[in-house]
C-alpha positions as CSV (number, residue, x, y, z in Angstrom):
1,M,-157.3,-45.9,82.3
2,L,-160.8,-44.9,83.6
3,R,-159.4,-44.5,87.1
4,S,-156.6,-42.3,85.8
5,T,-159.0,-40.1,83.9
6,V,-161.2,-39.6,87.0
7,L,-158.2,-38.8,89.2
8,L,-156.8,-36.3,86.7
9,A,-160.2,-34.6,86.5
10,A,-160.3,-34.5,90.3
11,L,-156.8,-33.1,90.5
12,C,-157.6,-30.3,88.1
13,A,-160.8,-29.4,89.9
14,S,-159.4,-29.5,93.4
15,I,-156.1,-27.6,93.0
16,P,-156.5,-23.9,92.7
17,T,-155.1,-22.2,89.6
18,F,-153.4,-19.4,91.5
19,A,-149.9,-19.4,93.0
20,Q,-148.7,-22.9,92.3
21,T,-145.1,-23.7,93.2
22,P,-143.0,-25.8,90.7
23,P,-141.2,-28.7,92.5
24,G,-137.5,-28.3,93.1
25,D,-136.6,-31.4,91.1
26,L,-138.5,-30.3,88.0
27,A,-136.6,-31.2,84.9
28,L,-136.8,-31.6,81.1
29,T,-136.1,-35.3,80.3
30,D,-135.3,-36.5,76.8
31,I,-138.1,-39.0,76.0
32,C,-135.7,-41.2,74.0
33,P,-132.1,-40.4,74.6
34,S,-131.0,-43.5,72.6
35,C,-133.0,-42.5,69.6
36,G,-131.5,-40.5,66.7
37,A,-132.3,-36.8,66.5
38,L,-135.5,-35.7,64.6
39,N,-135.6,-33.0,62.0
40,S,-136.9,-29.8,63.8
41,P,-139.9,-31.3,65.8
42,L,-142.5,-28.6,65.3
43,A,-145.6,-30.4,66.7
44,V,-146.2,-32.8,69.5
45,R,-149.7,-34.3,69.5
46,H,-151.8,-37.2,70.8
47,A,-154.6,-38.8,68.9
48,G,-157.1,-38.7,71.8
49,D,-157.8,-42.4,71.2
50,G,-156.4,-43.8,74.5
51,S,-153.5,-45.5,72.7
52,G,-150.9,-43.4,74.6
53,R,-149.1,-42.7,71.3
54,L,-147.3,-39.4,70.6
55,F,-147.1,-38.0,67.1
56,I,-144.2,-35.7,66.3
57,G,-144.3,-33.5,63.2
58,E,-140.9,-32.8,61.6
59,Q,-140.4,-29.7,59.6
60,N,-138.9,-31.6,56.7
61,G,-142.2,-33.3,56.0
62,S,-142.6,-36.4,58.2
63,V,-144.8,-37.3,61.2
64,R,-143.2,-39.9,63.5
65,V,-145.0,-42.1,66.0
66,F,-143.6,-42.5,69.5
67,Q,-144.8,-45.6,71.1
68,G,-143.5,-48.0,73.7
69,G,-140.5,-45.8,74.5
70,T,-139.2,-45.4,70.9
71,Y,-140.0,-43.9,67.5
72,L,-141.5,-46.4,65.1
73,A,-139.3,-46.9,62.0
74,T,-141.9,-46.1,59.5
75,P,-143.4,-42.6,59.5
76,F,-147.1,-42.1,60.1
77,L,-147.0,-39.7,57.1
78,T,-144.1,-38.4,55.0
79,F,-143.6,-36.0,52.2
80,I,-140.0,-37.0,51.8
81,G,-139.0,-38.7,48.5
82,T,-140.3,-38.1,45.0
83,S,-143.2,-40.6,45.3
84,N,-144.4,-39.0,48.6
85,V,-144.6,-35.3,47.6
86,P,-148.2,-34.2,47.8
87,P,-150.0,-32.6,44.7
88,G,-148.8,-29.0,44.4
89,G,-145.5,-29.8,45.9
90,F,-143.9,-29.2,49.3
91,T,-141.3,-26.7,50.5
92,S,-139.3,-26.9,53.6
93,G,-136.6,-24.7,55.2
94,G,-136.5,-21.4,57.0
95,E,-140.1,-20.8,58.3
96,R,-141.6,-23.2,55.7
97,G,-142.3,-26.9,55.9
98,L,-144.7,-29.2,57.8
99,L,-145.8,-26.6,60.3
100,G,-148.7,-28.1,62.1
101,I,-150.7,-31.3,62.7
102,A,-154.0,-32.0,64.4
103,F,-156.3,-35.0,65.1
104,H,-160.0,-34.7,64.8
105,P,-161.8,-34.9,68.1
106,N,-163.5,-38.1,66.8
107,F,-160.3,-39.6,65.4
108,A,-161.0,-42.9,67.2
109,T,-164.0,-43.4,65.0
110,N,-163.4,-41.4,61.8
111,R,-159.6,-41.6,61.6
112,F,-159.2,-38.0,60.4
113,F,-155.8,-36.4,60.6
114,F,-155.0,-32.8,59.5
115,V,-151.7,-31.2,58.4
116,N,-150.7,-27.6,57.7
117,Y,-147.7,-27.2,55.3
118,T,-146.3,-24.9,52.7
119,D,-146.6,-26.2,49.1
120,G,-144.1,-26.0,46.2
121,Q,-144.8,-22.2,45.8
122,G,-144.6,-21.6,49.6
123,D,-148.3,-21.1,50.0
124,T,-150.3,-22.5,52.9
125,V,-152.2,-25.8,52.5
126,V,-154.3,-27.4,55.2
127,A,-155.3,-30.9,54.2
128,R,-157.1,-33.9,55.7
129,Y,-156.1,-37.5,55.6
130,Q,-157.4,-40.8,57.0
131,T,-155.3,-43.5,58.6
132,Q,-155.3,-46.9,56.9
133,A,-158.2,-49.0,58.1
134,A,-155.9,-51.9,58.9
135,N,-153.0,-49.9,60.3
136,P,-153.5,-47.1,62.8
137,N,-149.8,-46.1,62.5
138,A,-150.0,-45.2,58.8
139,I,-151.9,-42.7,56.7
140,D,-153.7,-43.6,53.5
141,T,-152.5,-40.9,51.2
142,S,-155.2,-41.6,48.7
143,T,-157.7,-40.0,51.2
144,R,-156.1,-36.6,50.9
145,T,-158.6,-33.7,50.8
146,V,-157.5,-30.1,50.7
147,I,-159.5,-28.1,53.2
148,I,-158.1,-24.6,52.6
149,R,-155.3,-22.9,50.7
150,V,-154.0,-19.4,51.5
151,D,-151.6,-17.4,49.3
152,Q,-148.5,-16.2,51.1
153,D,-146.7,-13.0,50.2
154,F,-143.2,-13.9,51.5
155,A,-141.3,-16.9,52.8
156,N,-141.7,-16.1,56.5
157,H,-144.5,-15.5,59.0
158,N,-146.5,-18.5,57.9
159,G,-147.9,-19.3,61.4
160,G,-148.7,-22.9,60.8
161,N,-150.2,-24.2,64.0
162,I,-153.5,-25.9,63.9
163,L,-155.6,-27.2,66.8
164,F,-159.2,-28.3,67.4
165,G,-160.8,-26.1,70.0
166,P,-163.1,-27.3,72.8
167,D,-166.0,-26.3,70.5
168,G,-164.9,-29.0,67.9
169,F,-163.9,-26.4,65.3
170,L,-160.5,-26.2,63.6
171,Y,-158.4,-23.2,64.5
172,I,-155.6,-22.1,62.1
173,G,-153.0,-19.5,63.0
174,M,-152.0,-17.4,60.1
175,G,-149.0,-15.0,60.1
176,D,-149.1,-11.6,58.3
177,G,-147.5,-12.9,55.1
178,G,-144.0,-12.0,56.0
179,S,-141.2,-9.6,55.3
180,G,-141.0,-6.8,57.9
181,N,-143.6,-4.3,59.3
182,D,-146.4,-6.0,57.4
183,P,-145.9,-4.1,54.1
184,C,-149.1,-5.4,52.6
185,N,-151.2,-4.5,55.7
186,R,-152.6,-8.1,55.9
187,A,-153.1,-8.2,59.7
188,Q,-155.7,-5.3,59.5
189,S,-157.3,-6.3,56.2
190,L,-160.7,-8.0,56.8
191,T,-162.2,-7.8,53.3
192,P,-161.1,-8.4,49.8
193,A,-161.6,-4.6,49.2
194,D,-159.0,-4.0,51.9
195,L,-156.4,-5.6,49.6
196,V,-156.8,-3.2,46.8
197,P,-154.8,-0.2,48.2
198,N,-151.7,-2.4,48.4
199,E,-151.9,-4.1,45.1
200,S,-149.2,-1.9,43.6
201,T,-146.7,-2.6,46.4
202,T,-143.9,-5.0,45.6
203,S,-144.9,-8.7,46.4
204,C,-148.5,-7.7,47.5
205,P,-150.3,-8.9,44.4
206,V,-151.4,-12.5,44.3
207,D,-148.9,-14.8,42.5
208,T,-150.0,-16.3,39.2
209,P,-149.2,-19.9,40.0
210,F,-151.5,-19.8,43.0
211,T,-154.5,-18.6,41.1
212,A,-153.6,-20.7,38.0
213,S,-153.9,-23.8,40.3
214,G,-157.3,-22.8,41.6
215,G,-156.3,-20.6,44.5
216,N,-158.4,-17.7,45.6
217,A,-156.7,-14.3,45.5
218,D,-159.0,-13.1,48.3
219,S,-157.3,-15.6,50.6
220,R,-154.6,-13.0,51.3
221,A,-157.1,-11.2,53.5
222,L,-156.8,-14.2,55.9
223,L,-153.2,-13.5,56.7
224,G,-152.5,-12.1,60.2
225,K,-155.6,-13.8,61.6
226,M,-156.9,-16.7,63.7
227,L,-159.2,-18.7,61.5
228,R,-162.0,-20.9,62.8
229,L,-163.6,-23.5,60.5
230,N,-166.2,-26.2,60.7
231,V,-164.5,-29.1,58.9
232,D,-167.3,-31.5,59.6
233,A,-169.4,-29.7,56.9
234,T,-168.9,-28.2,53.5
235,T,-170.2,-25.1,51.7
236,P,-172.1,-25.6,48.5
237,A,-171.6,-23.4,45.5
238,S,-175.3,-22.4,45.6
239,L,-175.0,-20.9,49.1
240,P,-174.3,-17.1,49.2
241,N,-171.3,-16.5,51.4
242,E,-168.4,-14.2,52.1
243,L,-165.7,-16.8,52.1
244,C,-162.2,-15.5,51.1
245,A,-160.7,-18.9,50.4
246,D,-163.5,-20.7,48.6
247,N,-163.0,-22.6,45.3
248,G,-164.0,-19.6,43.1
249,D,-167.6,-20.9,42.6
250,G,-168.5,-20.3,46.3
251,S,-168.0,-23.9,47.3
252,A,-165.5,-24.9,50.0
253,N,-164.4,-28.1,51.8
254,Y,-165.4,-26.4,55.1
255,A,-168.3,-24.4,56.5
256,I,-168.4,-21.4,58.8
257,P,-169.5,-21.7,62.4
258,T,-172.6,-19.5,62.8
259,S,-171.0,-17.8,65.8
260,N,-168.0,-16.6,63.8
261,P,-167.8,-12.8,64.2
262,F,-168.2,-12.1,60.5
263,A,-170.5,-15.0,59.5
264,G,-173.0,-14.0,56.9
265,A,-173.9,-10.3,57.2
266,A,-172.5,-10.0,60.8
267,G,-169.8,-7.5,61.7
268,V,-167.9,-5.6,59.0
269,S,-169.6,-5.7,55.7
270,G,-167.8,-8.1,53.3
271,A,-165.4,-9.4,55.9
272,C,-164.0,-12.9,55.4
273,D,-166.3,-15.3,57.2
274,E,-163.4,-17.5,58.2
275,V,-161.9,-15.0,60.5
276,L,-162.2,-15.3,64.3
277,D,-159.6,-12.7,65.4
278,Y,-157.1,-10.4,63.7
279,G,-154.2,-8.1,64.3
280,L,-151.6,-10.9,64.7
281,R,-148.1,-10.8,63.3
282,N,-147.0,-14.4,63.5
283,P,-149.0,-16.7,65.9
284,W,-146.3,-19.4,65.7
285,R,-147.7,-21.6,68.5
286,F,-151.1,-21.3,70.3
287,S,-152.9,-23.6,72.7
288,F,-156.2,-24.2,74.5
289,D,-156.5,-24.8,78.2
290,R,-158.0,-28.3,78.3
291,V,-159.9,-27.4,81.5
292,T,-161.2,-23.9,80.9
293,G,-161.1,-23.7,77.1
294,D,-159.1,-20.4,77.2
295,L,-157.0,-19.7,74.1
296,F,-153.4,-18.6,74.5
297,I,-151.5,-17.2,71.5
298,G,-147.8,-16.7,71.4
299,D,-147.4,-13.9,68.8
300,V,-143.8,-13.3,67.6
301,G,-142.8,-9.6,67.6
302,Q,-141.1,-7.4,65.0
303,N,-138.1,-5.7,66.6
304,A,-139.4,-4.6,70.0
305,V,-141.9,-6.8,71.9
306,E,-142.9,-10.5,72.2
307,E,-146.4,-11.2,73.5
308,V,-149.0,-13.7,74.6
309,S,-152.5,-12.8,73.4
310,F,-155.5,-14.3,75.0
311,R,-159.2,-15.1,74.2
312,A,-161.2,-16.2,77.2
313,A,-163.4,-19.3,76.8
314,G,-167.1,-18.7,76.3
315,P,-169.6,-17.7,73.6
316,V,-168.0,-15.8,70.7
317,T,-169.5,-12.3,70.8
318,G,-167.2,-10.5,68.4
319,A,-163.7,-10.5,66.8
320,I,-160.7,-9.4,68.8
321,N,-158.2,-7.0,67.2
322,F,-154.8,-7.8,68.9
323,G,-153.3,-4.6,67.4
324,W,-150.6,-5.6,64.9
325,D,-149.3,-3.7,63.0
326,C,-150.6,-0.4,64.5
327,R,-149.3,-1.6,67.8
328,E,-146.6,-4.0,69.0
329,G,-147.2,-5.3,72.5
330,L,-148.6,-2.5,74.7
331,G,-147.2,0.4,72.5
332,M,-144.8,0.9,69.7
333,P,-147.3,2.5,67.2
334,G,-146.7,1.7,63.6
335,G,-149.3,1.3,60.9
336,V,-152.9,2.3,60.7
337,C,-155.6,0.4,62.6
338,R,-159.2,0.0,61.6
339,P,-161.1,3.2,62.6
340,G,-163.1,2.7,65.8
341,D,-161.5,-0.6,66.8
342,V,-160.7,-1.2,70.4
343,L,-157.3,-2.9,70.6
344,T,-156.9,-5.8,73.0
345,P,-153.6,-5.8,74.8
346,P,-151.6,-9.0,75.5
347,I,-151.8,-10.6,78.9
348,L,-148.0,-11.1,78.9
349,S,-145.2,-9.3,77.0
350,Y,-141.5,-8.7,77.2
351,P,-139.1,-6.4,75.4
352,Q,-136.6,-8.1,73.1
353,S,-133.7,-6.2,74.4
354,G,-131.7,-8.6,76.7
355,I,-134.5,-11.1,77.1
356,G,-135.4,-12.8,73.9
357,Q,-136.4,-12.3,70.3
358,S,-138.9,-14.9,69.3
359,I,-141.7,-16.2,71.6
360,T,-142.7,-19.9,71.5
361,G,-146.2,-20.1,72.9
362,G,-146.8,-22.9,75.4
363,Y,-149.6,-24.5,77.5
364,R,-151.3,-24.1,80.8
365,Y,-150.3,-27.2,82.6
366,R,-153.0,-29.7,83.4
367,G,-150.9,-32.8,84.0
368,A,-150.0,-34.9,87.0
369,I,-147.3,-32.8,88.6
370,P,-149.3,-31.0,91.3
371,G,-147.1,-27.9,91.7
372,L,-147.5,-27.1,88.0
373,V,-151.2,-27.3,87.6
374,G,-152.7,-24.0,86.4
375,I,-149.3,-22.5,85.4
376,Y,-148.9,-21.2,81.9
377,M,-145.5,-22.3,80.5
378,F,-143.8,-20.7,77.5
379,A,-140.4,-20.0,76.1
380,D,-138.3,-17.7,73.9
381,Y,-136.7,-19.5,70.9
382,V,-133.6,-17.3,70.7
383,S,-132.7,-17.0,74.4
384,R,-133.9,-20.5,75.3
385,R,-135.5,-19.1,78.5
386,I,-138.6,-20.9,79.8
387,W,-141.1,-18.9,82.0
388,F,-143.8,-20.0,84.3
389,V,-146.7,-17.6,85.0
390,T,-150.0,-17.8,86.8
391,E,-153.3,-15.9,86.8
392,T,-152.6,-14.0,90.0
393,S,-156.1,-12.6,90.1
394,P,-159.0,-12.9,87.6
395,G,-157.7,-11.6,84.3
396,V,-154.2,-10.6,85.7
397,W,-151.2,-12.7,84.8
398,G,-147.7,-12.7,86.2
399,P,-145.0,-12.3,86.8
400,Q,-144.3,-10.6,83.5
401,P,-141.3,-12.2,82.0
402,T,-137.8,-10.6,82.4
403,G,-134.3,-11.7,81.8
404,S,-133.9,-13.0,85.3
405,N,-137.2,-14.6,86.4
406,H,-137.2,-17.5,84.0
407,W,-137.4,-21.1,85.3
408,A,-134.5,-22.4,83.3
409,L,-132.6,-22.3,80.0
410,A,-133.6,-25.2,77.6
411,A,-130.8,-27.4,76.3
412,S,-131.6,-26.1,72.8
413,N,-133.8,-23.6,71.1
414,V,-137.5,-24.3,71.9
415,L,-139.6,-24.8,68.8
416,T,-142.8,-26.0,70.3
417,F,-144.7,-27.3,73.2
418,G,-147.2,-30.2,73.2
419,E,-149.4,-32.3,75.4
420,S,-150.1,-36.0,75.7
421,Q,-153.6,-37.3,76.4
422,D,-152.9,-37.5,80.1
423,G,-151.8,-33.9,80.2
424,A,-148.0,-34.4,80.4
425,L,-146.2,-31.5,78.8
426,Y,-143.5,-31.8,76.1
427,V,-140.9,-29.5,74.4
428,G,-139.7,-30.0,70.9
429,A,-136.2,-28.5,70.4
430,A,-134.0,-27.4,67.5
431,N,-131.5,-30.1,68.4
432,G,-134.0,-32.7,67.2
433,R,-134.9,-33.9,70.7
434,V,-138.3,-34.0,72.4
435,Y,-138.3,-33.5,76.2
436,R,-140.9,-34.1,78.9
437,F,-141.4,-32.1,82.1
438,T,-140.7,-34.6,84.9
439,S,-140.7,-34.7,88.7
440,A,-140.7,-37.2,91.5
441,T,-143.8,-35.5,92.7
442,E,-145.7,-36.7,89.6
443,L,-148.8,-38.8,90.5
444,T,-147.7,-41.8,88.5
445,D,-151.1,-43.6,88.7
446,L,-152.4,-40.8,86.4
447,I,-149.9,-41.6,83.6
448,M,-151.2,-43.6,80.7
449,A,-149.1,-46.2,78.8
450,N,-147.1,-43.7,76.7
451,G,-143.6,-45.1,77.4
452,F,-143.3,-43.7,80.9
453,E,-145.2,-46.3,82.9
């Protein structure tokens, strides 16, 4: 395994990121054609512990373990069945359900596992669990700790993806609260005071069950954002803060990275400290480049444009406003943006007409197929098109997606992309299958024991 790691690092370092050519025999291969279909696999993750296992999050509330070429019979974690429903309930269907999973960077030692799901009221919950000490393939549900809760306005645009960044912080993609055209102006609301003008609008007030169960009404200001939390620390009630999802007394089961754009008194007065970036509609799937640390966000459009937003790796020097809902893609003006804000355009975009209607953000490939290294791969859920693009020159990406320059049509609607620890890239599809990008050119001595030895 050490040799594989060294070779993979050398491959990524030696092959340029520009103008790669996908091999002619590139294919999407079902990882277990003899296995039964899963329920909407929305997340494909590895534990980072060298075990070679894959963990597949199903929308209906289970996390399955793929090991030794098959799915283990017993789920890693499940919310299915009366005895398994978490406190506060669980809702699945449409755009709700078990929407994201993430393993702590130090999972091998602390056994921490995180989930993002919608509770019985349809509100967002991010919770932490630990695996059983004697069984690495099962969660100890008694270890559940709620990290953050966010009130949702409507049933759609929940975002739901969670990932640990290269900085060790937890990133949470939050949609704008749903409906159409962001009626509550969540994506441009940075402070609790920004919520007030929309309180009289239908469905914009906080729902009573959420606050009655200890939820913070100010959490609505976190919608339409990328959140960045330090989950290795907590915030005491005695510490002055501008958290928008604290427990009401100022305490929280997370802390704020000091470099967050609005941490403390930085940035906009009274802005939610949890926010990294804003102006997002529904960042359904986002990813980090494991080599550079760059952040790619697939943001689902309203009725005109799908886009990939981008935050370059490096020190955080301020928040980025990606423009929704005063802009969709490169244009399409709509609502009112924050005065004086500079809007950051997407690096990739395509009109919905004739091309697709719902982007599924992907990954920049860093696996063992040489012709793919450095290529960003993503898809459209509706049209099933999969595109490959590269950074043709610093900061410039292309080709911009069209209806004719896609690599292939997936066998089913693409729900998600995911990586294994060795950098292999996977696709979770609506037909319940998980596929892996394969080629005879793959450097097989870089592949870890994940069922494809």
